[in-house]
C-alpha positions in Angstrom: -44.0 -19.3 -50.3 -43.5 -17.3 -46.9 -42.3 -13.9 -47.5 -41.3 -13.3 -44.0 -38.1 -15.1 -44.8 -37.3 -12.6 -47.7 -35.9 -8.8 -46.7 -36.2 -5.9 -49.5 -32.6 -4.6 -50.5 -31.7 -1.5 -51.7 -30.4 -1.0 -55.4 -28.2 1.8 -56.9 -28.6 2.3 -61.0 -26.1 4.5 -62.4 -26.2 5.1 -66.3 -26.1 8.4 -68.0 -28.4 7.5 -70.7 -31.4 9.1 -69.8 -33.5 6.4 -71.6 -31.6 3.3 -70.3 -32.7 4.9 -66.8 -36.4 5.3 -68.0 -36.6 1.5 -69.4 -34.8 0.2 -66.1 -37.6 2.3 -64.2 -40.5 0.9 -66.5 -39.1 -2.2 -66.0 -39.1 -2.3 -62.4 -42.7 -1.4 -62.3 -44.0 -3.8 -64.4 -42.5 -6.6 -62.5 -43.7 -4.9 -59.2 -40.3 -5.0 -58.2 -40.6 -4.5 -54.1 -37.2 -3.0 -53.6 -36.2 0.4 -53.3 -34.1 1.8 -56.4 -31.9 4.9 -56.3 -30.9 6.3 -59.5 -27.9 8.4 -60.6 -26.8 10.1 -63.7 -22.9 9.8 -64.2 -19.7 8.8 -62.2 -19.5 12.0 -60.1 -22.7 11.2 -58.5 -22.1 7.7 -58.2 -19.0 8.8 -55.7 -21.2 11.6 -54.2 -23.8 8.9 -53.5 -21.5 5.9 -51.9 -19.5 8.7 -49.9 -22.5 11.1 -48.7 -21.3 14.2 -50.4 -23.0 17.1 -52.3 -26.7 16.6 -52.6 -26.4 13.0 -50.8 -26.2 12.4 -47.1 -27.1 9.1 -45.2 -30.8 9.8 -45.1 -31.6 10.3 -49.0 -28.6 7.8 -49.9 -28.4 4.6 -47.7 -25.9 2.2 -48.8 -26.9 -0.2 -51.7 -27.2 -3.6 -51.2 -26.8 -4.1 -55.3 -25.1 -1.5 -57.7 -26.1 -2.0 -61.0 -23.4 0.2 -63.0 -22.9 1.4 -66.6 -19.4 0.6 -67.5 -18.9 3.6 -69.9 -20.2 6.4 -68.3 -18.9 9.8 -69.0 -17.2 12.2 -65.6 -15.4 9.0 -64.5 -15.9 5.9 -66.3 -17.6 3.1 -64.2 -15.0 0.5 -64.3 -12.6 3.2 -62.3 -15.5 2.8 -59.3 -15.6 -0.9 -59.2 -12.1 -0.6 -58.1 -12.8 1.4 -55.2 
């Protein structure tokens, strides 16, 4: 398979559960995922990441190609973000 035809994507993983984030990190490492994965812990961080506010800026929070979103997070439910 010619890997030159594929491009890496940026994945944003949003989940308030530390154990779920740890499991996701472990799973990504086990399958040797070549894509860059960024993690946020709640709805406010998710919005800050996407809007480059707070501790996030264009350098450390690139636009994600894919968002994996927990729909039941505190501090703004994930479903509220899917409308934005």
